[in-house]
Each structure stands twice: as structure tokens, then as C-alpha cells.
C-alpha angles and dihedrals in degrees: 000000000000123000128183121192119194137178110209131184113233109208115221110167120161126217088257089060097252108153110214095163119151141187118252124193111224125192123196124189137203116331093008091053091049094049096048099036091107096059113136133203108280097028110136115226139171114217128192121191150097118319119211138167117234128189136209139172111255124219089261089060096250123130111245133187132207136179120251127189117204102205121231094174138001136193127197108225094217105240143055125235112283094255091067094053101205130149116263116268122219117266116254135187135187141164138195143197101265139247141169115255105200115198139207093195112051099187 
């Protein structure tokens, strides 16, 4: 069974310039994990799936929560941000049958 765990930055910038971006843990399983295992930093993707909130106990003893998206499908958007100046890649999509990853290490 293949599993791919990612941490992606979700951009959320308002017209006023307020940056409210956040990190989202994404888990892909089976065929989807195999197909997207070569993702690199800066690749733009669209992910569809089930959002959940997971918790863990931090080193300071406090209970923390973080969002996790279990991917049902994913699509590579085909190009990197302009600063990386790479040729567009072909778009790709995939889906799988589901599952819940569970994780001891949230980030």
C-alpha cells in the first residue's frame, strides 16, 4: 500500500494585502500516491478530498489541533510560479478508493 504525506501552503491573501496563508497536511493513498510521488516544492496542484481536524500533544504538553485533507483526487496545474522559470508540465488527474491515514507526527 502506497502512502504520500505532504505539507502544502494554502495561499489566502486579501485585496488589502493581508496574508492569512496556512499549512495543510495532505495525505494521498494507493494509485494517487504513486502518481504524485514526484511532486516538487513549487508545483501547483488542486486537491479534492475529505477535510478533518486531528490533534496531538505537543512537546510542551499542550493539546494542539491541525487540519488534514485526505485526497480523493488531485490535478497538477501544469506550471510552476514565474520565479522558478520552468517549462509547463502536462496536466494529470487520478483518484482512489479512500482510507484514513492516522498519524503520530502531525508536521
